[in-house]
C-alpha positions in Angstrom: 140.2 78.2 69.4 142.1 79.3 72.4 140.6 79.6 75.9 140.9 83.3 75.7 139.0 83.4 72.4 136.2 81.2 73.8 136.0 83.5 76.9 135.7 86.6 74.7 133.1 84.9 72.5 130.9 84.0 75.5 131.3 87.5 76.9 130.2 89.0 73.6 127.2 86.6 73.4 126.1 87.5 76.9 126.5 91.2 76.1 124.3 90.8 73.0 121.7 88.9 74.9 121.7 91.5 77.6 121.2 94.3 75.0 118.3 92.5 73.4 116.6 91.7 76.7 117.1 95.2 77.9 115.6 96.5 74.6 112.6 94.2 75.1 112.1 95.3 78.7 112.3 99.0 77.6 109.8 98.4 74.9 107.4 96.8 77.3 107.6 99.8 79.6 107.0 102.2 76.6 103.9 100.3 75.5 102.6 100.3 79.1 103.1 104.1 79.3 101.4 104.5 75.9 98.4 102.5 77.1 98.0 104.6 80.3 98.2 107.8 78.2 95.5 106.4 75.9 93.2 105.8 78.9 93.7 109.3 80.1 93.0 110.9 76.7 90.0 108.7 76.2 88.6 109.8 79.6 89.1 113.5 78.7 87.3 112.9 75.4 84.4 111.0 77.0 83.7 113.6 79.7 83.5 116.5 77.3 80.2 118.2 76.4 79.6 116.2 73.2 80.8 112.6 72.7 81.2 110.8 69.4 80.0 107.2 69.8 79.9 104.4 67.2 76.4 102.9 67.4 75.2 99.7 65.6 72.7 100.0 62.8 70.0 97.6 61.7 70.9 97.9 58.0 73.2 100.6 56.7 72.4 99.9 53.1 74.8 100.0 50.1 78.1 101.9 50.5 77.9 104.6 47.7 81.6 104.6 46.8 81.5 100.9 46.2 78.2 100.6 44.5 79.5 100.6 40.9 82.8 98.8 41.6 82.9 95.8 39.2 84.4 93.3 41.7 82.0 94.3 44.6 78.9 92.1 44.8 77.4 93.9 47.9 78.5 96.2 50.6 76.9 97.7 53.8 77.9 99.6 56.9 76.9 98.3 60.3 77.6 101.3 62.5 77.3 105.0 62.5 79.5 107.5 64.5 76.9 109.6 66.3 78.0 112.8 68.3 75.7 112.9 71.3 75.0 115.9 73.5 74.2 115.3 77.1 75.3 111.6 77.2 74.4 110.0 80.6 77.2 109.6 83.0 76.6 105.9 83.2 77.3 105.5 79.5 80.4 107.6 79.7 81.9 105.4 82.5 81.0 102.3 80.6 82.7 103.5 77.5 85.7 104.4 79.6 85.8 100.9 81.0 85.5 99.5 77.5 88.9 101.0 76.6 90.5 101.0 80.1 90.1 97.4 81.0 91.9 96.0 77.9 94.5 98.8 78.3 95.1 97.8 82.0 95.5 94.2 80.9 98.1 95.4 78.4 99.9 97.2 81.2 99.9 94.0 83.3 101.3 92.0 80.5 104.0 94.6 79.8 104.9 94.7 83.5 105.4 90.9 83.4 107.4 91.2 80.2 109.7 93.8 81.8 110.1 91.7 85.0 110.9 88.6 82.9 113.4 90.5 80.9 115.2 91.8 84.0 115.1 88.3 85.5 116.6 86.8 82.3 119.4 89.4 82.4 120.1 88.3 86.0 119.9 84.6 84.9 117.1 83.9 87.4 113.9 83.6 85.4 112.5 80.6 87.2 110.9 81.7 90.5 107.6 81.1 92.0 106.6 84.8 91.9 107.1 84.8 88.2 104.6 82.1 87.5 102.1 83.8 89.9 102.6 87.1 88.1 102.0 85.5 84.6 98.9 83.8 86.0 97.5 87.1 87.2 98.3 88.7 83.9 96.4 85.9 82.2 93.3 86.7 84.4 93.6 90.4 83.5 93.7 89.6 79.8 90.6 87.4 79.9 88.7 89.7 82.3 89.8 92.9 80.6 88.8 91.6 77.1 85.5 90.1 78.0 84.3 92.7 80.5 85.5 95.6 78.4 83.4 94.4 75.5 80.4 93.9 77.8 80.8 97.4 79.2 80.8 98.8 75.7 77.7 96.9 74.7 75.8 98.3 77.8 77.2 101.8 77.2 75.9 101.8 73.7 72.5 100.5 74.9 72.3 103.5 77.3 73.3 105.9 74.5 70.6 104.5 72.2 68.0 104.7 75.0 69.0 108.3 75.6 68.5 109.2 72.0 65.2 107.3 71.9 63.8 109.4 74.7 63.8 112.4 72.4 62.8 110.5 69.3 61.5 106.8 69.5 62.1 106.4 65.8 65.8 105.9 66.7 65.0 102.3 67.4 64.0 101.8 63.8 67.6 102.6 62.8 69.8 101.6 65.8 69.9 98.4 67.7 68.7 98.8 71.3 71.3 96.3 72.5 73.9 94.5 70.5 76.9 92.6 71.9 79.6 91.5 69.5 82.3 89.6 71.3 85.8 88.8 70.3 87.1 85.6 72.0 90.7 86.4 71.2 91.4 87.7 74.8 90.2 84.3 76.1 92.7 82.5 73.8 95.5 84.8 74.9 94.6 84.2 78.5 94.8 80.4 78.1 98.2 80.8 76.4 99.5 82.9 79.2 98.1 80.4 81.7 100.1 77.7 80.0 103.3 79.8 80.1 102.7 80.3 83.9 102.4 76.6 84.3 105.6 76.1 82.4 107.4 78.5 84.6 106.0 76.8 87.7 107.4 73.5 86.4 110.7 75.1 85.6 110.9 76.5 89.1 110.4 73.1 90.5 113.0 71.5 88.3 115.5 74.2 89.2 115.0 73.6 92.9 115.4 69.9 92.4 118.6 70.5 90.4 120.0 72.8 93.1 119.2 70.1 95.7 121.3 67.6 93.8 124.4 69.9 93.7 
């Protein structure tokens, strides 16, 4: 292959890489915008007159539609969507945090993805600020996931308490407090922390290489 052919091949490869990285960066921005819009819409819904809230049940019993299915041994429902009038403001804010904290973590990760895409386009991915940004995103993912779930659990407890004030028999059906935690955000946070460490090592190696030139 001639030198001209090699040059055109490299230029085409770089153009393709730039297109893919630009597409990823644009997608990250789009996801971040969608997350922000979801937070706003959730807030509008939560601060209306009546709020539909999924509340945990003690024992929902057999699901009627599956009762006679031959392959189903047992079935039950663990939550009921209850539309509540006059939900306390504390519960509304906690429900907003339940959705907003993970969404903000998503925005943080998308911002880092966009920045990384732009840095790769410029061929300067290894920089100290990048590892710091990824580390901060890891903290957001862990805090947003864990604290968001905790906020939702307390919000539902307040909602159940509000219903029980009018009818104490509510406690016979609904759990006064039940926290069901998903540890996936913690795992993702650890993974991002490892990526941040890798970028920090890459930055150090890049500086050492530049010093040798």
